[in-house]
C-alpha positions in Angstrom: 0.0 0.0 0.0 1.2 3.5 -0.7 2.3 5.3 2.5 0.7 8.5 3.5 4.0 10.4 3.2 4.6 9.1 -0.2 1.0 9.9 -1.2 1.2 13.5 0.1 4.5 14.1 -1.8 2.9 12.7 -4.9 -0.4 14.5 -4.6 1.3 17.9 -4.2 2.9 17.5 -7.6 -0.2 15.9 -9.0 -2.4 18.8 -8.0 -0.4 21.0 -10.4 -2.4 19.5 -13.3 -6.0 20.4 -12.5 -7.7 20.5 -15.9 -11.5 21.0 -15.6 -12.9 24.3 -16.7 -16.1 25.7 -15.2 -18.0 28.8 -16.0 -17.3 31.8 -13.8 -19.3 31.8 -10.5 -19.5 35.6 -10.9 -21.8 35.9 -13.8 -22.7 39.4 -14.9 -26.1 39.2 -13.3 -24.8 38.2 -9.9 -24.8 41.1 -7.5 -23.1 39.6 -4.4 -19.3 40.1 -4.6 -17.1 37.3 -3.3 -15.0 37.7 -0.2 -11.5 36.4 0.1 -8.7 36.0 2.6 -4.9 35.7 2.0 -2.5 34.7 4.7 1.1 36.0 4.0 3.7 34.6 6.4 7.0 36.1 7.2 9.3 34.2 9.6 11.0 34.9 12.9 9.0 37.7 14.3 10.4 41.2 13.8 12.4 44.0 15.5 9.8 45.6 17.7 11.2 49.2 17.7 11.5 49.0 13.9 7.9 47.6 13.5 5.8 49.4 16.1 3.9 52.5 14.7 3.7 55.6 16.9 0.7 57.8 17.7 -2.9 57.0 18.4 -5.4 54.6 16.9 -6.4 56.8 14.0 -3.5 59.3 13.9 -0.4 57.3 13.7 3.0 57.2 11.9 4.1 54.1 10.2 7.3 52.5 11.5 10.4 52.1 9.3 9.6 48.5 8.6 6.1 49.3 7.5 7.0 52.4 5.4 6.6 50.4 2.2 2.9 50.3 3.0 2.5 54.1 3.2 0.5 54.4 -0.1 -2.1 52.1 1.5 -2.1 53.5 5.0 -5.9 54.2 5.0 -6.5 50.6 4.0 -4.5 49.1 6.9 -5.4 47.6 10.2 -2.2 47.2 12.3 -2.7 45.0 15.3 -0.5 45.0 18.4 -1.0 42.6 21.3 -1.8 39.2 19.7 0.2 36.4 21.3 1.0 32.9 20.2 -1.4 31.0 22.5 -3.0 28.0 20.9 -5.1 25.5 22.6 -3.0 22.7 23.9 -2.7 19.5 21.9 -4.8 16.6 23.2 -1.7 14.9 24.6 -0.3 18.2 26.0 2.9 17.4 24.1 5.2 20.2 22.9 7.6 20.0 20.0 11.0 21.6 19.4 12.1 25.1 18.6 10.3 26.9 15.9 7.2 24.8 16.5 4.7 27.6 15.9 3.8 27.6 12.1 1.7 24.4 12.3 -0.5 26.0 15.0 -0.9 29.5 13.5 -3.9 28.6 11.3 -5.2 25.6 13.3 -5.4 27.4 16.6 -4.2 24.2 18.3 -0.7 23.1 19.2 1.0 20.4 17.2 2.2 17.3 18.9 5.1 15.1 18.3 8.6 16.4 17.6 10.5 17.5 14.5 9.8 15.2 11.6 7.3 13.3 13.7 5.3 16.4 14.5 1.6 16.5 13.4 -1.3 18.9 13.3 -4.1 18.4 15.8 -6.9 20.3 14.0 -8.0 21.5 10.6 -6.6 24.8 9.6 -8.9 27.8 9.1 -8.0 28.1 5.4 -9.1 24.5 4.7 -12.2 24.9 6.9 -13.1 28.0 4.8 -12.4 26.1 1.6 -14.9 23.5 2.6 -17.5 26.2 3.0 -17.1 27.7 -0.5 -19.6 26.9 -3.3 -18.7 24.2 -5.7 -18.7 26.8 -8.5 -15.4 28.1 -7.3 -13.1 25.8 -9.1 -9.8 25.6 -7.2 -11.0 27.3 -4.0 -7.6 27.6 -2.2 -3.9 27.9 -2.9 -1.2 26.7 -0.5 2.2 28.1 -1.6 5.7 28.2 -0.2 8.7 30.0 -1.4 11.0 27.1 -0.3 14.7 27.3 -0.6 15.5 23.7 0.2 13.7 20.4 -0.2 13.0 19.6 3.5 10.2 22.1 4.0 7.6 19.3 3.8 9.0 17.2 6.6 7.8 19.1 9.7 4.2 20.0 10.4 5.2 22.2 13.3 7.9 24.2 11.6 6.8 24.4 8.0 3.2 23.4 7.2 0.5 25.9 7.9 -2.4 24.1 6.4 -4.1 20.8 7.4 -7.3 19.0 6.4 -7.6 17.7 10.0 -5.5 16.1 12.7 -2.4 14.5 11.1 -3.5 15.4 7.6 -1.1 18.1 6.4 -1.5 19.9 3.2 1.8 20.1 1.4 2.3 23.6 -0.1 3.5 24.1 -3.7 6.9 25.6 -4.2 7.1 25.6 -8.0 5.4 28.6 -9.6 4.8 26.7 -12.9 3.1 23.8 -11.2 1.0 26.2 -9.1 0.0 28.1 -12.3 -0.9 24.8 -14.1 -3.0 23.7 -11.3 -4.9 26.9 -11.3 -5.2 28.2 -14.9 -4.7 25.3 -17.3 -7.6 25.3 -19.6 -9.0 28.6 -18.5 -9.8 31.4 -20.9 -10.0 35.0 -19.6 -12.5 37.7 -20.6 -9.9 39.1 -22.9 -9.5 35.8 -24.8 -6.1 34.8 -23.4 -5.8 31.4 -22.1 -3.7 28.4 -21.1 -4.2 25.0 -22.6 -2.7 21.6 -21.6 0.2 20.3 -23.6 0.5 16.5 -24.4 3.1 15.9 -21.7 1.0 17.5 -19.1 -2.0 15.4 -20.2 0.0 12.2 -20.0 1.1 13.1 -16.5 -2.4 14.0 -15.5 -3.6 10.5 -16.5 -0.7 8.8 -14.8 -1.4 10.6 -11.5 -5.1 10.1 -11.8 -4.4 6.4 -12.1 -2.4 6.5 -8.9 -5.2 8.2 -7.1 -7.7 5.7 -8.4 -5.5 2.9 -6.9 -5.2 4.8 -3.6 -9.0 5.2 -3.3 -9.6 1.5 -4.1 -7.1 0.4 -1.5 -8.4 2.8 1.2 -12.0 1.8 0.5 -11.0 -1.9 0.9 -9.7 -1.1 4.4 -12.9 0.4 5.7 -14.7 -2.8 6.7 -11.8 -3.8 8.9 -11.7 -0.6 11.0 -14.0 0.8 13.7 -14.1 3.9 15.9 -11.3 6.4 15.8 -9.3 4.5 13.2 -12.3 4.3 10.9 -13.0 8.0 11.3 -9.4 8.8 10.5 -9.5 6.6 7.4 -12.8 8.2 6.3 -11.4 11.7 6.7 -8.3 10.7 4.6 -10.4 9.1 2.0 -12.6 12.2 1.7 -9.4 14.3 1.1 -8.2 11.9 -1.6 -11.5 11.9 -3.4 -11.5 15.7 -3.3 -8.1 15.7 -5.0 -9.2 13.0 -7.5 -12.1 15.3 -8.7 -9.5 17.8 -9.9 -8.2 15.3 -12.4 -11.2 15.3 -14.7 -10.6 16.1 -18.4 -11.1 19.7 -19.6 -14.6 20.7 -20.7 -14.4 22.1 -24.2 -16.2 25.3 -25.1 -16.5 26.7 -21.6 -14.9 30.1 -20.8 -14.2 32.2 -17.8 -16.3 35.3 -18.5 -15.7 37.4 -15.4 -14.8 40.9 -16.5 -11.8 41.1 -14.2 -10.4 37.8 -15.3 -7.1 38.1 -17.2 -5.2 34.9 -17.5 -1.5 35.7 -16.9 1.4 34.2 -18.8 2.8 31.0 -17.4 5.7 32.0 -15.2 9.2 31.3 -16.3 11.0 28.3 -14.9 13.2 29.1 -11.8 15.3 26.7 -9.9 13.1 25.4 -7.1 15.6 25.4 -4.3 18.1 28.0 -5.5 18.6 30.7 -2.9 18.9 33.6 -5.3 15.6 32.8 -7.1 13.6 33.1 -3.9 12.4 36.7 -4.8 11.3 35.6 -8.2 9.3 32.6 -6.9 7.7 34.8 -4.3 6.7 37.4 -6.9 5.2 34.7 -9.1 3.2 33.3 -6.2 1.8 36.7 -5.3 0.8 37.4 -9.0 -0.9 34.0 -9.2 -2.9 34.7 -6.0 -4.1 38.0 -7.3 -4.9 36.8 -10.8 -6.7 33.6 -9.7 -8.9 35.6 -7.3 -9.7 38.1 -10.0 -11.1 35.2 -12.0 -12.8 33.8 -8.9 -11.0 30.5 -9.2 -9.6 30.9 -5.7 -11.0 32.7 -2.5 -8.5 31.5 0.1 -4.7 31.4 -0.1 -1.7 30.8 2.2 1.7 32.1 1.1 4.7 31.1 3.1 7.7 33.2 2.3 10.0 30.6 3.9 9.6 28.0 6.5 9.3 28.9 10.1 13.1 28.9 10.8 14.1 31.5 8.2 17.4 29.9 7.2 17.5 31.5 3.7 20.5 33.7 2.9 19.0 37.0 1.4 22.0 38.1 -0.6 19.7 40.1 -2.8 19.6 42.7 -0.1 23.2 43.5 -0.5 26.6 42.9 1.0 26.6 41.2 4.4 23.3 39.5 3.9 24.5 36.4 2.0 24.4 34.3 5.1 21.9 32.1 7.1 20.0 35.0 8.6 18.4 32.9 11.3 21.8 32.1 12.9 23.5 35.3 11.9 21.0 38.0 12.9 18.3 36.7 15.2 20.2 35.1 18.1 22.5 38.0 19.0 22.2 41.7 19.8 24.3 42.8 16.8 21.9 41.7 14.1 19.0 44.2 14.7 19.6 46.3 11.7 19.9 43.3 9.4 16.8 41.7 10.8 14.9 45.0 10.3 16.1 45.3 6.7 14.9 41.7 6.0 11.5 42.4 7.3 11.3 45.8 5.5 11.9 43.8 2.3 9.0 41.4 3.3 6.8 44.5 3.8 7.7 45.6 0.3 6.5 42.3 -1.1 3.3 42.6 0.9 2.8 46.1 -0.4 3.2 44.7 -3.9 0.4 42.2 -3.2 -1.8 45.0 -1.8 -1.2 47.0 -5.0 -2.2 44.0 -7.2 -5.5 43.8 -5.4 -6.2 47.5 -5.4 -5.6 47.6 -9.2 -8.5 45.3 -10.0 -11.9 47.1 -10.3 -14.8 45.4 -8.6 -18.3 46.6 -7.9 -18.0 50.2 -6.8 -14.4 49.9 -5.7 -11.6 47.4 -6.1 -10.9 43.8 -5.3 -9.1 45.0 -2.1 -12.4 46.1 -0.7 -13.6 42.5 -0.6 -10.4 40.9 0.6 -8.4 40.6 3.8 -4.7 40.4 3.1 -3.1 39.3 6.3 0.7 39.7 6.9 1.7 37.8 10.1 4.6 36.0 11.7 4.7 33.0 14.0 6.9 34.7 16.6 6.7 38.0 18.4 8.8 41.1 18.2 12.2 39.7 19.2 14.0 42.8 20.3 13.3 45.9 22.3 15.3 48.4 24.3 15.1 46.0 27.3 17.1 43.5 25.4 16.6 40.4 23.2 13.6 38.2 23.5 14.4 35.1 21.5 11.5 32.8 20.4 9.1 35.3 21.9 5.4 34.3 21.9 4.2 37.8 22.7 3.4 40.8 20.5 3.1 39.0 17.2 3.3 41.5 14.3 0.0 41.4 12.3 -1.1 43.7 9.5 -4.4 43.4 7.6 -5.0 45.2 4.3 -8.5 45.5 3.0 -11.8 45.2 4.9 -13.1 41.9 3.5 -16.5 43.4 2.6 -16.5 45.8 5.6 -15.6 43.5 8.5 -12.2 45.0 9.4 -12.1 48.6 10.3 -9.3 50.2 8.3 -6.9 53.1 8.7 -6.1 52.1 12.3 -3.4 51.1 14.7 -5.0 49.0 17.4 -3.8 47.4 20.6 -5.9 44.4 21.7 -4.2 44.0 25.0 -3.0 40.4 25.2 -5.2 38.1 23.1 -4.6 34.7 21.6 -3.8 34.6 17.9 -6.5 31.9 17.8 -9.1 34.6 18.3 -8.1 36.5 15.2 -8.9 33.4 13.1 -12.6 33.9 14.1 -12.4 37.4 12.7 -11.4 35.8 9.4 -14.3 33.4 9.6 -16.7 36.2 10.3 -15.2 38.4 7.6 -15.8 35.6 5.1 -19.5 35.6 6.0 -19.8 32.7 8.4 -21.0 33.0 12.0 -19.6 29.7 13.3 -18.0 29.7 16.7 -16.0 26.6 16.1 -13.8 25.2 13.3 -12.7 21.6 13.8 -12.0 21.1 17.5 -11.3 24.8 18.3 -13.9 27.3 19.6 -13.7 31.1 19.9 -15.1 34.4 19.0 -13.8 37.3 16.9 -12.1 40.3 18.5 -14.5 43.2 18.7 -11.7 45.8 18.5 -11.0 44.8 14.9 -14.5 45.1 13.6 -15.9 48.1 11.7 
């Protein structure tokens, strides 16, 4: 039988060749505009004195790190006071250093350690995906700007998304595969499109055959299991069948007709794990998210700039940065300026994403009006005048751009006291139009300080 790890590795690549084409769910006669949420992760907290704005809630000055977002200041909600405080895992187990990413979107601690770590709840992005109408073709994107091949080995450090306990979603690192999964066979309003080539079609059929075999073998196991083990198998089988549905042949003659839908060019190939190509991969991912949401193919996305340990060497920032920045700058008191420069660069990338959404007309405004773009980190502000605070779980840096249809009150710098990052996830649920007080095995309520 194919192991779960082998299947997950296979299915990540297989999902790149999603070929069915559906008509746009946003027909011209439809009046309700879709809501969307994008989670944009930056690793290793930040430098507090370089990140924290000054002033009052509505009259504030952006910090040096957040200066790239100045053109969109009136569209920002800057949140101070969120803490990494998930619900404890059922076993109460803790994992190693940099364990936070796997709990950021699930609201519950991972259990196990290192390569054996595992999620203990569904992540909010996958929960939201399950709530979306079937007319939204791809529904969600899970992307990573990986710089080495081991990003998929640790649920705690690297994997934000999960279909449920011990069911990680492996993010896509290759921009071309991510594009093919999303746009192959789609024609935009302007007539541009992306059609499958023969090699891609062969690979689609091969991988569909593998999934058919997996479904058959899992189904054969069902009668032999009961209770918890049967529930786990059923959950996994549901996830496999959902993936299998994406391997249907393209429907001829159907077209995306949404006015804002412009199919971009397929991104150029870049070395997947080459350090210097990380900025190009990240830019391709951000462009894909914006374009796919303009076509209403996707409404939820998670973009990981690196994994949770931040071991890339950002030589593109200049002399002195071509080194492992986790080890060189975040564990000593002499790396503050470099750490700040790195997170200023991340803010520039986030500002680029905000600009992409603001450039797409929608309804009486732009696509940004109906989206929440969330920039966050899994650790707190690591430095202040009182000294270093390594692996801090306090004062996580969160910035939301866009109101997601009016939920988030913009143009503000808000302190929420000390609240769990888990609570913020319920703001995202509410912003997307759902009133649920639970997702998976986590309960909560939105933070009223953030609401318009």
